[in-house]
PDBQT receptor file of N, H, CA, C and O in Angstrom, charges set to zero:
ATOM      1  N   MET A   1     103.383 -11.171 126.225  1.00  0.00    +0.000 N 
ATOM      2  CA  MET A   1     103.729 -12.665 126.551  1.00  0.00    +0.000 C 
ATOM      3  C   MET A   1     103.414 -12.901 127.711  1.00  0.00    +0.000 C 
ATOM      4  O   MET A   1     102.487 -13.709 127.765  1.00  0.00    +0.000 OA
ATOM      5  N   LEU A   2     103.819 -12.512 128.803  1.00  0.00    +0.000 N 
ATOM      6  H   LEU A   2     104.572 -11.855 128.759  1.00  0.00    +0.000 HD
ATOM      7  CA  LEU A   2     103.558 -12.523 129.987  1.00  0.00    +0.000 C 
ATOM      8  C   LEU A   2     102.564 -13.447 130.752  1.00  0.00    +0.000 C 
ATOM      9  O   LEU A   2     102.783 -14.098 131.773  1.00  0.00    +0.000 OA
ATOM     10  N   ILE A   3     101.202 -13.333 129.880  1.00  0.00    +0.000 N 
ATOM     11  H   ILE A   3     101.024 -12.803 129.050  1.00  0.00    +0.000 HD
ATOM     12  CA  ILE A   3      99.822 -13.448 130.102  1.00  0.00    +0.000 C 
ATOM     13  C   ILE A   3     100.157 -14.805 129.610  1.00  0.00    +0.000 C 
ATOM     14  O   ILE A   3     100.390 -15.778 130.328  1.00  0.00    +0.000 OA
ATOM     15  N   GLN A   4     100.161 -14.773 128.178  1.00  0.00    +0.000 N 
ATOM     16  H   GLN A   4      99.972 -13.983 127.595  1.00  0.00    +0.000 HD
ATOM     17  CA  GLN A   4     100.174 -16.267 127.732  1.00  0.00    +0.000 C 
ATOM     18  C   GLN A   4     101.256 -17.240 128.282  1.00  0.00    +0.000 C 
ATOM     19  O   GLN A   4     101.105 -18.461 128.310  1.00  0.00    +0.000 OA
ATOM     20  N   SER A   5     102.414 -16.548 128.736  1.00  0.00    +0.000 N 
ATOM     21  H   SER A   5     102.537 -15.556 128.713  1.00  0.00    +0.000 HD
ATOM     22  CA  SER A   5     103.565 -17.379 129.623  1.00  0.00    +0.000 C 
ATOM     23  C   SER A   5     102.808 -18.003 130.919  1.00  0.00    +0.000 C 
ATOM     24  O   SER A   5     103.347 -19.004 131.390  1.00  0.00    +0.000 OA
ATOM     25  N   VAL A   6     102.009 -17.687 131.349  1.00  0.00    +0.000 N 
ATOM     26  H   VAL A   6     101.571 -16.874 130.966  1.00  0.00    +0.000 HD
ATOM     27  CA  VAL A   6     101.257 -17.990 132.511  1.00  0.00    +0.000 C 
ATOM     28  C   VAL A   6     100.308 -18.885 132.451  1.00  0.00    +0.000 C 
ATOM     29  O   VAL A   6     100.229 -19.903 133.139  1.00  0.00    +0.000 OA
ATOM     30  N   VAL A   7      99.398 -18.435 131.433  1.00  0.00    +0.000 N 
ATOM     31  H   VAL A   7      99.462 -17.608 130.874  1.00  0.00    +0.000 HD
ATOM     32  CA  VAL A   7      98.221 -19.158 131.260  1.00  0.00    +0.000 C 
ATOM     33  C   VAL A   7      98.750 -20.783 130.671  1.00  0.00    +0.000 C 
ATOM     34  O   VAL A   7      98.147 -21.830 130.906  1.00  0.00    +0.000 OA
ATOM     35  N   MET A   8      99.787 -20.674 130.011  1.00  0.00    +0.000 N 
ATOM     36  H   MET A   8     100.276 -19.824 129.820  1.00  0.00    +0.000 HD
ATOM     37  CA  MET A   8     100.390 -21.688 129.462  1.00  0.00    +0.000 C 
ATOM     38  C   MET A   8     100.781 -22.774 130.778  1.00  0.00    +0.000 C 
ATOM     39  O   MET A   8     100.219 -23.830 131.067  1.00  0.00    +0.000 OA
ATOM     40  N   GLY A   9     101.752 -22.215 131.334  1.00  0.00    +0.000 N 
ATOM     41  H   GLY A   9     102.208 -21.357 131.099  1.00  0.00    +0.000 HD
ATOM     42  CA  GLY A   9     102.398 -23.076 132.495  1.00  0.00    +0.000 C 
ATOM     43  C   GLY A   9     101.247 -23.176 133.522  1.00  0.00    +0.000 C 
ATOM     44  O   GLY A   9     101.607 -23.868 134.474  1.00  0.00    +0.000 OA
ATOM     45  N   ILE A  10      99.893 -22.683 133.656  1.00  0.00    +0.000 N 
ATOM     46  H   ILE A  10      99.601 -22.120 132.883  1.00  0.00    +0.000 HD
ATOM     47  CA  ILE A  10      98.611 -23.213 134.637  1.00  0.00    +0.000 C 
ATOM     48  C   ILE A  10      98.319 -24.797 133.874  1.00  0.00    +0.000 C 
ATOM     49  O   ILE A  10      98.231 -25.883 134.446  1.00  0.00    +0.000 OA
ATOM     50  N   LEU A  11      98.207 -24.491 132.367  1.00  0.00    +0.000 N 
ATOM     51  H   LEU A  11      98.279 -23.609 131.902  1.00  0.00    +0.000 HD
ATOM     52  CA  LEU A  11      97.672 -25.546 131.391  1.00  0.00    +0.000 C 
ATOM     53  C   LEU A  11      98.143 -26.737 131.524  1.00  0.00    +0.000 C 
ATOM     54  O   LEU A  11      97.639 -27.861 131.529  1.00  0.00    +0.000 OA
ATOM     55  N   CYS A  12      99.650 -26.141 131.682  1.00  0.00    +0.000 N 
ATOM     56  H   CYS A  12     100.059 -25.229 131.678  1.00  0.00    +0.000 HD
ATOM     57  CA  CYS A  12     100.340 -27.354 131.544  1.00  0.00    +0.000 C 
ATOM     58  C   CYS A  12     100.483 -28.350 132.700  1.00  0.00    +0.000 C 
ATOM     59  O   CYS A  12     100.539 -29.580 132.680  1.00  0.00    +0.000 OA
ATOM     60  N   CYS A  13     100.527 -27.461 133.729  1.00  0.00    +0.000 N 
ATOM     61  H   CYS A  13     100.481 -26.462 133.746  1.00  0.00    +0.000 HD
ATOM     62  CA  CYS A  13     100.238 -28.060 134.866  1.00  0.00    +0.000 C 
ATOM     63  C   CYS A  13      98.875 -28.854 135.334  1.00  0.00    +0.000 C 
ATOM     64  O   CYS A  13      98.895 -29.607 136.307  1.00  0.00    +0.000 OA
ATOM     65  N   ILE A  14      97.852 -28.651 134.662  1.00  0.00    +0.000 N 
ATOM     66  H   ILE A  14      97.835 -28.039 133.872  1.00  0.00    +0.000 HD
ATOM     67  CA  ILE A  14      96.516 -29.279 134.985  1.00  0.00    +0.000 C 
ATOM     68  C   ILE A  14      96.304 -30.628 133.876  1.00  0.00    +0.000 C 
ATOM     69  O   ILE A  14      95.629 -31.657 133.855  1.00  0.00    +0.000 OA
ATOM     70  N   SER A  15      97.457 -29.852 132.858  1.00  0.00    +0.000 N 
ATOM     71  H   SER A  15      98.006 -29.016 132.875  1.00  0.00    +0.000 HD
ATOM     72  CA  SER A  15      97.503 -31.358 131.680  1.00  0.00    +0.000 C 
ATOM     73  C   SER A  15      98.043 -32.413 132.245  1.00  0.00    +0.000 C 
ATOM     74  O   SER A  15      97.652 -33.492 131.799  1.00  0.00    +0.000 OA
ATOM     75  N   ILE A  16      98.972 -32.441 133.253  1.00  0.00    +0.000 N 
ATOM     76  H   ILE A  16      99.290 -31.565 133.615  1.00  0.00    +0.000 HD
ATOM     77  CA  ILE A  16      99.992 -33.274 133.415  1.00  0.00    +0.000 C 
ATOM     78  C   ILE A  16      99.254 -34.064 134.626  1.00  0.00    +0.000 C 
ATOM     79  O   ILE A  16      99.114 -35.285 134.693  1.00  0.00    +0.000 OA
ATOM     80  N   LEU A  17      98.875 -33.231 135.440  1.00  0.00    +0.000 N 
ATOM     81  H   LEU A  17      98.989 -32.239 135.386  1.00  0.00    +0.000 HD
ATOM     82  CA  LEU A  17      98.176 -34.027 136.616  1.00  0.00    +0.000 C 
ATOM     83  C   LEU A  17      96.995 -34.511 136.346  1.00  0.00    +0.000 C 
ATOM     84  O   LEU A  17      96.727 -35.428 137.123  1.00  0.00    +0.000 OA
ATOM     85  N   THR A  18      95.963 -34.245 135.395  1.00  0.00    +0.000 N 
ATOM     86  H   THR A  18      96.181 -33.501 134.764  1.00  0.00    +0.000 HD
ATOM     87  CA  THR A  18      94.849 -34.835 134.850  1.00  0.00    +0.000 C 
ATOM     88  C   THR A  18      94.740 -36.177 133.731  1.00  0.00    +0.000 C 
ATOM     89  O   THR A  18      94.045 -37.192 133.746  1.00  0.00    +0.000 OA
ATOM     90  N   LEU A  19      95.881 -35.605 132.673  1.00  0.00    +0.000 N 
ATOM     91  H   LEU A  19      96.446 -34.781 132.661  1.00  0.00    +0.000 HD
ATOM     92  CA  LEU A  19      95.669 -36.676 131.591  1.00  0.00    +0.000 C 
ATOM     93  C   LEU A  19      97.010 -37.384 132.031  1.00  0.00    +0.000 C 
ATOM     94  O   LEU A  19      97.252 -38.261 131.201  1.00  0.00    +0.000 OA
ATOM     95  N   GLY A  20      98.200 -37.332 133.248  1.00  0.00    +0.000 N 
ATOM     96  H   GLY A  20      98.003 -36.620 133.922  1.00  0.00    +0.000 HD
ATOM     97  CA  GLY A  20      98.747 -38.136 133.725  1.00  0.00    +0.000 C 
ATOM     98  C   GLY A  20      98.220 -39.289 134.730  1.00  0.00    +0.000 C 
ATOM     99  O   GLY A  20      98.722 -40.398 134.912  1.00  0.00    +0.000 OA
ATOM    100  N   ASN A  21      97.211 -38.793 135.261  1.00  0.00    +0.000 N 
ATOM    101  H   ASN A  21      96.804 -37.891 135.114  1.00  0.00    +0.000 HD
ATOM    102  CA  ASN A  21      96.571 -39.605 135.857  1.00  0.00    +0.000 C 
ATOM    103  C   ASN A  21      95.926 -40.817 135.296  1.00  0.00    +0.000 C 
ATOM    104  O   ASN A  21      96.052 -41.958 135.740  1.00  0.00    +0.000 OA
ATOM    105  N   TYR A  22      95.097 -40.383 134.093  1.00  0.00    +0.000 N 
ATOM    106  H   TYR A  22      94.995 -39.456 133.732  1.00  0.00    +0.000 HD
ATOM    107  CA  TYR A  22      94.188 -41.238 133.203  1.00  0.00    +0.000 C 
ATOM    108  C   TYR A  22      94.933 -41.972 132.289  1.00  0.00    +0.000 C 
ATOM    109  O   TYR A  22      94.663 -43.159 132.106  1.00  0.00    +0.000 OA
ATOM    110  N   PHE A  23      96.092 -41.266 131.521  1.00  0.00    +0.000 N 
ATOM    111  H   PHE A  23      96.312 -40.302 131.669  1.00  0.00    +0.000 HD
ATOM    112  CA  PHE A  23      96.643 -42.002 130.593  1.00  0.00    +0.000 C 
ATOM    113  C   PHE A  23      98.043 -42.274 130.510  1.00  0.00    +0.000 C 
ATOM    114  O   PHE A  23      98.561 -42.737 129.493  1.00  0.00    +0.000 OA
ATOM    115  N   GLY A  24      98.665 -41.997 131.554  1.00  0.00    +0.000 N 
ATOM    116  H   GLY A  24      98.244 -41.621 132.380  1.00  0.00    +0.000 HD
ATOM    117  CA  GLY A  24     100.250 -41.871 132.025  1.00  0.00    +0.000 C 
ATOM    118  C   GLY A  24     100.871 -41.315 131.267  1.00  0.00    +0.000 C 
ATOM    119  O   GLY A  24     100.582 -40.145 131.015  1.00  0.00    +0.000 OA
ATOM    120  N   VAL A  25     102.188 -42.088 130.487  1.00  0.00    +0.000 N 
ATOM    121  H   VAL A  25     102.423 -43.038 130.692  1.00  0.00    +0.000 HD
ATOM    122  CA  VAL A  25     103.055 -41.047 129.627  1.00  0.00    +0.000 C 
ATOM    123  C   VAL A  25     102.670 -40.532 128.411  1.00  0.00    +0.000 C 
ATOM    124  O   VAL A  25     103.328 -39.613 127.924  1.00  0.00    +0.000 OA
ATOM    125  N   ILE A  26     101.534 -41.058 127.739  1.00  0.00    +0.000 N 
ATOM    126  H   ILE A  26     100.999 -41.805 128.134  1.00  0.00    +0.000 HD
ATOM    127  CA  ILE A  26     100.831 -40.965 126.538  1.00  0.00    +0.000 C 
ATOM    128  C   ILE A  26     100.186 -39.705 126.978  1.00  0.00    +0.000 C 
ATOM    129  O   ILE A  26     100.371 -38.756 126.217  1.00  0.00    +0.000 OA
ATOM    130  N   GLY A  27      99.561 -39.510 127.900  1.00  0.00    +0.000 N 
ATOM    131  H   GLY A  27      99.411 -40.281 128.518  1.00  0.00    +0.000 HD
ATOM    132  CA  GLY A  27      98.472 -38.488 128.310  1.00  0.00    +0.000 C 
ATOM    133  C   GLY A  27      99.098 -37.406 128.422  1.00  0.00    +0.000 C 
ATOM    134  O   GLY A  27      98.547 -36.363 128.070  1.00  0.00    +0.000 OA
ATOM    135  N   ILE A  28     100.384 -37.404 128.933  1.00  0.00    +0.000 N 
ATOM    136  H   ILE A  28     100.832 -38.251 129.219  1.00  0.00    +0.000 HD
ATOM    137  CA  ILE A  28     100.817 -36.212 129.139  1.00  0.00    +0.000 C 
ATOM    138  C   ILE A  28     101.892 -35.969 128.055  1.00  0.00    +0.000 C 
ATOM    139  O   ILE A  28     102.437 -34.868 128.131  1.00  0.00    +0.000 OA
ATOM    140  N   THR A  29     102.259 -36.709 127.156  1.00  0.00    +0.000 N 
ATOM    141  H   THR A  29     101.816 -37.604 127.094  1.00  0.00    +0.000 HD
ATOM    142  CA  THR A  29     102.853 -36.236 125.953  1.00  0.00    +0.000 C 
ATOM    143  C   THR A  29     102.361 -35.656 124.802  1.00  0.00    +0.000 C 
ATOM    144  O   THR A  29     102.905 -34.990 123.922  1.00  0.00    +0.000 OA
ATOM    145  N   SER A  30     100.938 -36.132 125.018  1.00  0.00    +0.000 N 
ATOM    146  H   SER A  30     100.496 -36.673 125.734  1.00  0.00    +0.000 HD
ATOM    147  CA  SER A  30      99.778 -35.832 124.301  1.00  0.00    +0.000 C 
ATOM    148  C   SER A  30      99.179 -34.168 124.632  1.00  0.00    +0.000 C 
ATOM    149  O   SER A  30      99.044 -33.269 123.802  1.00  0.00    +0.000 OA
ATOM    150  N   GLY A  31      98.880 -34.116 126.142  1.00  0.00    +0.000 N 
ATOM    151  H   GLY A  31      98.989 -34.846 126.817  1.00  0.00    +0.000 HD
ATOM    152  CA  GLY A  31      98.618 -32.771 126.425  1.00  0.00    +0.000 C 
ATOM    153  C   GLY A  31      99.970 -31.760 126.068  1.00  0.00    +0.000 C 
ATOM    154  O   GLY A  31      99.806 -30.605 125.673  1.00  0.00    +0.000 OA
ATOM    155  N   TYR A  32     101.287 -32.355 126.263  1.00  0.00    +0.000 N 
ATOM    156  H   TYR A  32     101.420 -33.293 126.583  1.00  0.00    +0.000 HD
ATOM    157  CA  TYR A  32     102.040 -30.982 126.025  1.00  0.00    +0.000 C 
ATOM    158  C   TYR A  32     101.925 -30.713 124.364  1.00  0.00    +0.000 C 
ATOM    159  O   TYR A  32     101.881 -29.643 123.757  1.00  0.00    +0.000 OA
ATOM    160  N   LEU A  33     101.898 -31.942 123.921  1.00  0.00    +0.000 N 
ATOM    161  H   LEU A  33     101.934 -32.811 124.414  1.00  0.00    +0.000 HD
ATOM    162  CA  LEU A  33     101.843 -31.229 121.956  1.00  0.00    +0.000 C 
ATOM    163  C   LEU A  33     100.441 -30.351 121.847  1.00  0.00    +0.000 C 
ATOM    164  O   LEU A  33     100.394 -29.314 121.186  1.00  0.00    +0.000 OA
ATOM    165  N   VAL A  34      99.399 -30.839 122.509  1.00  0.00    +0.000 N 
ATOM    166  H   VAL A  34      99.437 -31.682 123.046  1.00  0.00    +0.000 HD
ATOM    167  CA  VAL A  34      98.041 -30.002 121.933  1.00  0.00    +0.000 C 
ATOM    168  C   VAL A  34      98.686 -28.424 122.460  1.00  0.00    +0.000 C 
ATOM    169  O   VAL A  34      98.953 -27.450 121.756  1.00  0.00    +0.000 OA
ATOM    170  N   LEU A  35      98.818 -28.594 124.004  1.00  0.00    +0.000 N 
ATOM    171  H   LEU A  35      98.601 -29.385 124.576  1.00  0.00    +0.000 HD
ATOM    172  CA  LEU A  35      99.368 -27.159 124.601  1.00  0.00    +0.000 C 
ATOM    173  C   LEU A  35     100.364 -26.469 123.672  1.00  0.00    +0.000 C 
ATOM    174  O   LEU A  35     100.089 -25.335 123.279  1.00  0.00    +0.000 OA
ATOM    175  N   THR A  36     101.588 -27.103 123.256  1.00  0.00    +0.000 N 
ATOM    176  H   THR A  36     101.811 -28.025 123.575  1.00  0.00    +0.000 HD
ATOM    177  CA  THR A  36     102.588 -26.644 122.294  1.00  0.00    +0.000 C 
ATOM    178  C   THR A  36     101.754 -26.028 120.885  1.00  0.00    +0.000 C 
ATOM    179  O   THR A  36     102.093 -24.995 120.306  1.00  0.00    +0.000 OA
ATOM    180  N   ILE A  37     101.034 -26.573 120.635  1.00  0.00    +0.000 N 
ATOM    181  H   ILE A  37     100.758 -27.412 121.106  1.00  0.00    +0.000 HD
ATOM    182  CA  ILE A  37     100.602 -26.043 119.291  1.00  0.00    +0.000 C 
ATOM    183  C   ILE A  37      99.755 -24.639 119.537  1.00  0.00    +0.000 C 
ATOM    184  O   ILE A  37      99.919 -23.607 118.887  1.00  0.00    +0.000 OA
ATOM    185  N   ILE A  38      98.575 -24.879 120.893  1.00  0.00    +0.000 N 
ATOM    186  H   ILE A  38      98.442 -25.718 121.421  1.00  0.00    +0.000 HD
ATOM    187  CA  ILE A  38      97.705 -23.740 121.018  1.00  0.00    +0.000 C 
ATOM    188  C   ILE A  38      98.783 -22.235 121.152  1.00  0.00    +0.000 C 
ATOM    189  O   ILE A  38      98.683 -21.191 120.507  1.00  0.00    +0.000 OA
ATOM    190  N   GLY A  39      99.845 -22.621 122.282  1.00  0.00    +0.000 N 
ATOM    191  H   GLY A  39      99.926 -23.469 122.806  1.00  0.00    +0.000 HD
ATOM    192  CA  GLY A  39     100.447 -21.931 122.503  1.00  0.00    +0.000 C 
ATOM    193  C   GLY A  39     101.441 -21.198 121.129  1.00  0.00    +0.000 C 
ATOM    194  O   GLY A  39     101.681 -19.991 121.098  1.00  0.00    +0.000 OA
ATOM    195  N   PHE A  40     101.824 -21.963 120.293  1.00  0.00    +0.000 N 
ATOM    196  H   PHE A  40     101.629 -22.943 120.318  1.00  0.00    +0.000 HD
ATOM    197  CA  PHE A  40     102.502 -21.115 118.694  1.00  0.00    +0.000 C 
ATOM    198  C   PHE A  40     101.689 -20.604 118.105  1.00  0.00    +0.000 C 
ATOM    199  O   PHE A  40     102.089 -19.778 117.284  1.00  0.00    +0.000 OA
ATOM    200  N   ILE A  41     100.448 -20.784 118.197  1.00  0.00    +0.000 N 
ATOM    201  H   ILE A  41     100.123 -21.454 118.864  1.00  0.00    +0.000 HD
ATOM    202  CA  ILE A  41      99.034 -20.278 117.759  1.00  0.00    +0.000 C 
ATOM    203  C   ILE A  41      99.006 -18.946 118.392  1.00  0.00    +0.000 C 
ATOM    204  O   ILE A  41      98.907 -17.979 117.637  1.00  0.00    +0.000 OA
ATOM    205  N   TRP A  42      99.064 -18.788 119.411  1.00  0.00    +0.000 N 
ATOM    206  H   TRP A  42      99.145 -19.574 120.024  1.00  0.00    +0.000 HD
ATOM    207  CA  TRP A  42      98.425 -17.561 120.268  1.00  0.00    +0.000 C 
ATOM    208  C   TRP A  42      99.834 -16.831 120.210  1.00  0.00    +0.000 C 
ATOM    209  O   TRP A  42      99.710 -15.618 120.041  1.00  0.00    +0.000 OA
ATOM    210  N   THR A  43     101.432 -17.377 120.330  1.00  0.00    +0.000 N 
ATOM    211  H   THR A  43     101.533 -18.363 120.467  1.00  0.00    +0.000 HD
ATOM    212  CA  THR A  43     102.110 -16.444 119.890  1.00  0.00    +0.000 C 
ATOM    213  C   THR A  43     101.957 -15.836 118.557  1.00  0.00    +0.000 C 
ATOM    214  O   THR A  43     102.149 -14.620 118.545  1.00  0.00    +0.000 OA
ATOM    215  N   TYR A  44     101.729 -16.256 117.696  1.00  0.00    +0.000 N 
ATOM    216  H   TYR A  44     101.573 -17.243 117.706  1.00  0.00    +0.000 HD
ATOM    217  CA  TYR A  44     101.583 -16.204 115.958  1.00  0.00    +0.000 C 
ATOM    218  C   TYR A  44     100.818 -14.439 116.223  1.00  0.00    +0.000 C 
ATOM    219  O   TYR A  44     101.382 -13.359 116.047  1.00  0.00    +0.000 OA
ATOM    220  N   PHE A  45      99.729 -14.640 116.580  1.00  0.00    +0.000 N 
ATOM    221  H   PHE A  45      99.271 -15.517 116.723  1.00  0.00    +0.000 HD
ATOM    222  CA  PHE A  45      98.978 -13.817 117.052  1.00  0.00    +0.000 C 
ATOM    223  C   PHE A  45      99.202 -12.661 117.602  1.00  0.00    +0.000 C 
ATOM    224  O   PHE A  45      98.855 -11.581 117.123  1.00  0.00    +0.000 OA
ATOM    225  N   ILE A  46      99.870 -12.851 118.765  1.00  0.00    +0.000 N 
ATOM    226  H   ILE A  46     100.152 -13.729 119.154  1.00  0.00    +0.000 HD
ATOM    227  CA  ILE A  46     100.149 -11.904 119.572  1.00  0.00    +0.000 C 
ATOM    228  C   ILE A  46     101.448 -11.221 118.317  1.00  0.00    +0.000 C 
ATOM    229  O   ILE A  46     101.016 -10.151 117.891  1.00  0.00    +0.000 OA
ATOM    230  N   PHE A  47     102.639 -11.521 117.768  1.00  0.00    +0.000 N 
ATOM    231  H   PHE A  47     102.990 -12.391 118.115  1.00  0.00    +0.000 HD
ATOM    232  CA  PHE A  47     103.571 -11.040 117.248  1.00  0.00    +0.000 C 
ATOM    233  C   PHE A  47     102.433 -10.533 116.050  1.00  0.00    +0.000 C 
ATOM    234  O   PHE A  47     102.341  -9.334 115.788  1.00  0.00    +0.000 OA
ATOM    235  N   ARG A  48     101.910 -11.157 115.622  1.00  0.00    +0.000 N 
ATOM    236  H   ARG A  48     101.985 -12.132 115.834  1.00  0.00    +0.000 HD
ATOM    237  CA  ARG A  48     100.810 -10.177 114.122  1.00  0.00    +0.000 C 
ATOM    238  C   ARG A  48     100.659  -9.228 114.567  1.00  0.00    +0.000 C 
ATOM    239  O   ARG A  48     101.416  -8.336 114.186  1.00  0.00    +0.000 OA
ATOM    240  N   ASN A  49      99.688  -8.916 115.531  1.00  0.00    +0.000 N 
ATOM    241  H   ASN A  49      99.073  -9.641 115.840  1.00  0.00    +0.000 HD
ATOM    242  CA  ASN A  49      98.963  -7.916 116.411  1.00  0.00    +0.000 C 
ATOM    243  C   ASN A  49     100.046  -6.614 116.381  1.00  0.00    +0.000 C 
ATOM    244  O   ASN A  49      99.929  -5.551 115.772  1.00  0.00    +0.000 OA
ATOM    245  N   LYS A  50     101.503  -7.238 117.548  1.00  0.00    +0.000 N 
ATOM    246  H   LYS A  50     101.598  -8.102 118.043  1.00  0.00    +0.000 HD
ATOM    247  CA  LYS A  50     102.041  -6.203 117.861  1.00  0.00    +0.000 C 
ATOM    248  C   LYS A  50     102.510  -5.450 116.856  1.00  0.00    +0.000 C 
ATOM    249  O   LYS A  50     102.579  -4.224 116.933  1.00  0.00    +0.000 OA
ATOM    250  N   LYS A  51     102.947  -6.279 115.617  1.00  0.00    +0.000 N 
ATOM    251  H   LYS A  51     102.892  -7.275 115.555  1.00  0.00    +0.000 HD
ATOM    252  CA  LYS A  51     104.077  -6.118 114.680  1.00  0.00    +0.000 C 
ATOM    253  C   LYS A  51     103.227  -4.741 113.938  1.00  0.00    +0.000 C 
ATOM    254  O   LYS A  51     103.889  -3.722 113.743  1.00  0.00    +0.000 OA
ATOM    255  N   LYS A  52     101.783  -4.765 113.552  1.00  0.00    +0.000 N 
ATOM    256  H   LYS A  52     101.246  -5.593 113.711  1.00  0.00    +0.000 HD
ATOM    257  CA  LYS A  52     100.575  -4.423 113.309  1.00  0.00    +0.000 C 
ATOM    258  C   LYS A  52     101.031  -2.885 113.756  1.00  0.00    +0.000 C 
ATOM    259  O   LYS A  52     101.452  -1.994 113.019  1.00  0.00    +0.000 OA
ATOM    260  N   GLU A  53     100.847  -2.856 114.987  1.00  0.00    +0.000 N 
ATOM    261  H   GLU A  53     100.505  -3.580 115.586  1.00  0.00    +0.000 HD
ATOM    262  CA  GLU A  53     100.734  -1.694 116.306  1.00  0.00    +0.000 C 
ATOM    263  C   GLU A  53     101.954  -0.938 115.766  1.00  0.00    +0.000 C 
ATOM    264  O   GLU A  53     101.918   0.263 115.498  1.00  0.00    +0.000 OA
ATOM    265  N   TRP A  54     103.259  -1.877 115.592  1.00  0.00    +0.000 N 
ATOM    266  H   TRP A  54     103.289  -2.853 115.809  1.00  0.00    +0.000 HD
ATOM    267  CA  TRP A  54     104.566  -0.891 116.142  1.00  0.00    +0.000 C 
ATOM    268  C   TRP A  54     104.382  -0.246 114.387  1.00  0.00    +0.000 C 
ATOM    269  O   TRP A  54     104.705   0.942 114.414  1.00  0.00    +0.000 OA
ATOM    270  N   HIS A  55     104.092  -0.553 113.362  1.00  0.00    +0.000 N 
ATOM    271  H   HIS A  55     103.830  -1.518 113.340  1.00  0.00    +0.000 HD
ATOM    272  CA  HIS A  55     104.279  -0.095 111.933  1.00  0.00    +0.000 C 
ATOM    273  C   HIS A  55     103.477   0.695 111.648  1.00  0.00    +0.000 C 
ATOM    274  O   HIS A  55     103.578   1.342 110.605  1.00  0.00    +0.000 OA
ATOM    275  N   ASN A  56     102.233   0.887 112.698  1.00  0.00    +0.000 N 
ATOM    276  H   ASN A  56     102.151   0.362 113.545  1.00  0.00    +0.000 HD
ATOM    277  CA  ASN A  56     101.212   1.886 112.386  1.00  0.00    +0.000 C 
ATOM    278  C   ASN A  56     101.692   3.464 112.944  1.00  0.00    +0.000 C 
ATOM    279  O   ASN A  56     101.378   4.567 112.496  1.00  0.00    +0.000 OA
ATOM    280  N   GLU A  57     102.584   3.097 114.112  1.00  0.00    +0.000 N 
ATOM    281  H   GLU A  57     102.839   2.202 114.476  1.00  0.00    +0.000 HD
ATOM    282  CA  GLU A  57     102.562   4.061 115.020  1.00  0.00    +0.000 C 
ATOM    283  C   GLU A  57     103.765   5.047 114.145  1.00  0.00    +0.000 C 
ATOM    284  O   GLU A  57     104.024   6.103 114.723  1.00  0.00    +0.000 OA
ATOM    285  N   GLU A  58     104.406   4.839 113.009  1.00  0.00    +0.000 N 
ATOM    286  H   GLU A  58     104.195   3.981 112.539  1.00  0.00    +0.000 HD
ATOM    287  CA  GLU A  58     105.735   5.421 112.673  1.00  0.00    +0.000 C 
ATOM    288  C   GLU A  58     105.060   6.532 111.615  1.00  0.00    +0.000 C 
ATOM    289  O   GLU A  58     105.781   7.328 111.013  1.00  0.00    +0.000 OA
TER     290      GLU A  58
C-alpha cells in the first residue's frame, strides 16, 4: 500500500494545483472526491488480492 499512498499523494498535489487554478474550491473538492473514490477502489483490489494470497499459502 506504500506505492498506492505515494501515487495518490502525487495525484492529489497535481489535482489541487491544476483544478484549484481553474475552478477554485469546487475544483479542489471535486478532484479530491474523485481521487478518494479511485483510492478506495484500488485499496479494495489490493485487499482482495492479498487476502487470496494469504489463504492460499496455508
